[in-house]
C-alpha atoms as a printed R data frame, in Angstrom:
   type eleno elety resid chain resno      x      y       z
1  ATOM     1    CA   MET     A     1 75.553 39.158 170.654
2  ATOM     2    CA   LYS     A     2 77.545 37.629 167.810
3  ATOM     3    CA   LYS     A     3 75.657 34.516 167.553
4  ATOM     4    CA   SER     A     4 72.484 36.974 166.910
5  ATOM     5    CA   SER     A     5 74.293 38.529 164.342
6  ATOM     6    CA   ILE     A     6 75.632 35.731 162.488
7  ATOM     7    CA   LEU     A     7 71.667 34.470 162.622
8  ATOM     8    CA   ALA     A     8 70.627 38.052 161.159
9  ATOM     9    CA   ILE     A     9 72.927 37.658 158.408
10 ATOM    10    CA   ILE     A    10 72.037 34.087 157.521
11 ATOM    11    CA   ALA     A    11 68.358 34.958 157.726
12 ATOM    12    CA   ALA     A    12 68.427 37.924 155.579
13 ATOM    13    CA   MET     A    13 70.442 35.798 152.805
14 ATOM    14    CA   GLY     A    14 67.630 33.327 152.854
15 ATOM    15    CA   LEU     A    15 65.121 36.370 152.580
16 ATOM    16    CA   LEU     A    16 67.229 37.560 149.855
17 ATOM    17    CA   GLN     A    17 67.198 34.348 147.862
18 ATOM    18    CA   ALA     A    18 63.401 34.252 148.326
19 ATOM    19    CA   CYS     A    19 62.917 37.471 146.687
20 ATOM    20    CA   ALA     A    20 65.212 36.597 143.863
21 ATOM    21    CA   THR     A    21 63.198 35.951 140.712
22 ATOM    22    CA   THR     A    22 65.488 35.220 137.836
23 ATOM    23    CA   PRO     A    23 68.146 32.169 138.076
24 ATOM    24    CA   ALA     A    24 70.828 34.918 137.599
25 ATOM    25    CA   GLU     A    25 69.458 36.922 140.820
26 ATOM    26    CA   GLN     A    26 69.204 33.553 142.654
27 ATOM    27    CA   ARG     A    27 72.976 32.681 141.591
28 ATOM    28    CA   GLN     A    28 74.181 36.045 142.842
29 ATOM    29    CA   VAL     A    29 72.556 35.814 146.118
30 ATOM    30    CA   GLY     A    30 73.869 32.233 146.670
31 ATOM    31    CA   CYS     A    31 77.287 33.093 145.773
32 ATOM    32    CA   ALA     A    32 77.197 36.068 148.373
33 ATOM    33    CA   GLY     A    33 75.815 33.756 150.755
34 ATOM    34    CA   ALA     A    34 78.256 31.028 150.264
35 ATOM    35    CA   THR     A    35 81.161 33.998 150.539
36 ATOM    36    CA   VAL     A    36 79.672 35.091 153.696
37 ATOM    37    CA   ALA     A    37 79.342 31.793 155.293
38 ATOM    38    CA   GLY     A    38 82.972 30.753 154.401
39 ATOM    39    CA   ALA     A    39 84.081 34.030 155.789
40 ATOM    40    CA   LEU     A    40 82.509 33.691 158.908
41 ATOM    41    CA   LEU     A    41 83.734 30.000 159.342
42 ATOM    42    CA   GLY     A    42 87.207 30.901 158.403
43 ATOM    43    CA   GLY     A    43 87.397 33.672 160.791
44 ATOM    44    CA   ALA     A    44 85.870 31.562 163.531
45 ATOM    45    CA   VAL     A    45 88.639 28.960 162.655
46 ATOM    46    CA   GLY     A    46 91.578 31.366 162.394
47 ATOM    47    CA   ASN     A    47 90.503 33.061 165.916
48 ATOM    48    CA   GLN     A    48 91.325 29.612 167.648
49 ATOM    49    CA   PHE     A    49 95.084 30.093 166.823
50 ATOM    50    CA   GLY     A    50 97.800 32.614 167.959
51 ATOM    51    CA   GLY     A    51 97.588 35.243 170.677
52 ATOM    52    CA   GLY     A    52 97.641 38.864 170.676
53 ATOM    53    CA   SER     A    53 98.141 40.529 167.318
54 ATOM    54    CA   GLY     A    54 98.868 37.348 165.861
55 ATOM    55    CA   ARG     A    55 95.236 35.836 166.552
56 ATOM    56    CA   ASP     A    56 93.890 38.952 164.805
57 ATOM    57    CA   ILE     A    57 96.167 38.303 161.774
58 ATOM    58    CA   LEU     A    58 95.113 34.733 161.784
59 ATOM    59    CA   THR     A    59 91.567 35.510 161.975
60 ATOM    60    CA   ALA     A    60 91.725 37.971 159.313
61 ATOM    61    CA   GLY     A    61 93.551 35.630 157.263
62 ATOM    62    CA   GLY     A    62 91.052 32.734 158.054
63 ATOM    63    CA   ALA     A    63 88.015 34.920 156.836
64 ATOM    64    CA   VAL     A    64 89.590 35.977 153.546
65 ATOM    65    CA   ALA     A    65 90.466 32.260 153.127
66 ATOM    66    CA   GLY     A    66 87.075 31.015 154.181
67 ATOM    67    CA   GLY     A    67 85.523 33.759 151.907
68 ATOM    68    CA   MET     A    68 87.561 32.541 148.890
69 ATOM    69    CA   ALA     A    69 87.010 28.847 149.584
70 ATOM    70    CA   GLY     A    70 83.007 29.448 149.995
71 ATOM    71    CA   ASN     A    71 83.131 31.460 146.578
72 ATOM    72    CA   ASN     A    72 84.936 28.692 144.849
73 ATOM    73    CA   ALA     A    73 82.859 25.901 146.285
74 ATOM    74    CA   ALA     A    74 79.380 27.483 145.138
75 ATOM    75    CA   GLY     A    75 81.026 27.807 141.712
76 ATOM    76    CA   CYS     A    76 80.622 31.485 141.485
């Protein structure tokens, strides 16, 4: 179920990118996509560590850090 949700989000980002007509709109969608992708990957990595409530904290921290890294990598 999680994989289908992630694929749906990625597909929606791709469709939004295709509908954007100006370079500014394309950049905004690209920045949002990079942030979401980074947050998903960061959350997945953070979830691999810790246990109990520590795992939840690391998952949230990984999602925040991944989102920031994706945003910076996209040059936003």
